[in-house]
C-alpha positions, 0 to 999 in steps of 0.5 A: 108570678102572674098567671099570664107568664105561667101560661105563656111558659107552659104554652112555650113548653108545649110548643117546644115539645110539639116541635120536637115531636114533629121533628122526631116524626119528620126524621122518622118519616125521612128515615122510613123514606130512605129505607123505602128508597133503598128497598126500592133500589134493591127491588129494582136491581133484583127486578133487573136481575130477574128481567135478565134471567127472564130474557135468558130463559126466553132465549133458551125457550126459543132455542128449545122451541126451534129444536122441538120444531126440528124434532117434530119435523123430523118425526113427521118426515120419519112418520111419512117415510114409515107410512110410505114404506108401509104402503110399499110393503103392503103394495108389494105384498098385494102385488105378490098375491097378484103375481101368484094369482096371475101365475096360476091364471097364466098357466091357464091362459097359456093352455088356452093360448096354445089352443088359440095359436092352433086356430090362429095358424089356420086363420093366418094361412087363410088370411095369407091366401086372401092377401095373395088373392087381393094383391093379385087383384090389385096387380090386375087392377093396375094392369087394367088401369095401364091398359085403359090409359093405353087404349085412351092413347090409341084413340088419340092416335087413330086419326094420325095412324089412319092417315099413315095407312091411307098413303100406302093403301092409295099407293098399293091401289095405284100400283095394282091398278097400273099392273091391271091396266097393262095386262088388260091392254095386252102389254108384254112388258112383264118386267114393268108389271112385276115392278108395279106389283113389287111396289104394291107389295112394299106398300102392303108390308108398310101398312102391315108393319103399322098395323102390327105395331098398333096391335103390339102396342094395344095388347096387354103388356107381358110381365117379362123383363128383358134387355132392350135398347132405349133408342128403339123404344123412342123411335117406335114411340115417335113412329106412332106420334109422327103424324100427329106432330107433323099435322100440329107443326111440332118440331121434334129433336132427338139426341140420344148420343153415340152410345146405345143405352140398354136397360132391363124392362118391358119394351111395350110399357116403356114405349107407352111412357114416351108416347104419354110424355110426347102427348103431354108435350104436344098439348103443352106447346099447342099455344106456344110461339115456338112448338118444339120437343127435344129428347136427349139422353146421357149415359152414366156409369150405372144409369141413363138419364132421358130428358123430354123437354118442351117449349110450352108455358111451363108448370106452375110451382104449386102444381109440380107436386100433383102432376103425377097424381092419378086423375089430375089434369090441367086440361079442360073437362072432356080433354084429358083423363089425368092418367098419362103422367100417373101411369108413366110414374108407375111404369118407371117405378116398376122398372126401378127408376125415377121420374121428375119434372123441372119447370120454370113458368114461361120457359117450358117443362122437362121430364127427367127419367133415370133408369138403371142400365142392364148389368152387361151395359154397366160393365161395359160403361165401367170398362170404358 
């Protein structure tokens, strides 16, 4: 055979062996790859199981962590309660020690207090005496204030009373002069002379009554209380104010009804009340077109209401609350002390009554006084 054919056959054999070897290698690689794929699948499935187990473990771990947190919270709460109880127990122990110490101190203080009480009782007696003395001083001051208001009122009444005294004095002089003339002329008409002298004596008595009334009103009022007729009190107050009201052309109307209200009080003090109210009303109507004052009364089962109303310009609403304050006045400087209504308020209060004012601007003012009736008068009113 030629060498070329041998070489070609050997080359073909060689190539066939190489192809078979390559095929075996390829098959081996494919089998290896298939094993790796199966192994990868098994590992993936194993991984999935592991992941599932891991998730389940995480859930259990989370639940355990939450449970642990609750346990820790409860533990902390128990710890705080125990600490609080321990603190309270310590406080109680300390308090008990303090109580024991205080008990001992209290015994000592009790003894000291007993001694101090003896001194305090002595001081209390001295203080009581001092308080009574100061209360008496206060009553004296109040009486002095009332007396000062009364003297101020008397000062205003002087001119009118002087006029009232002038008339009976002039009449007395006239009657006595007539009697003297008849005697000097040798008159024999003794009856006429006696008549003239009697007229003179009547005028003297009239002047004496006026002076006596002034002296009674001017002196300090006694503290005694007795049943008095309000009608007489009002009439006596008007008798002192009559001249001033007549000169100022003030019309006065009195309507006390048919009943005779009797109250328990001091006649001089109540007379001062009505003089103060009449003086206040007199000044209130000074510039009014119609100058009028009305005094009226209404008797109830247990009390009497007296109203003193005027036709002045009224009291502004903002001043009604201050109208009874001491030294408060709406008059010009030098024309009022501001004591009249304050003293009136105090006197009415001392008599167990009340006083208020009702006023509308431009329509005048009315002072309303409520006084309790005397027990006998109350029984008569109830029976009627």
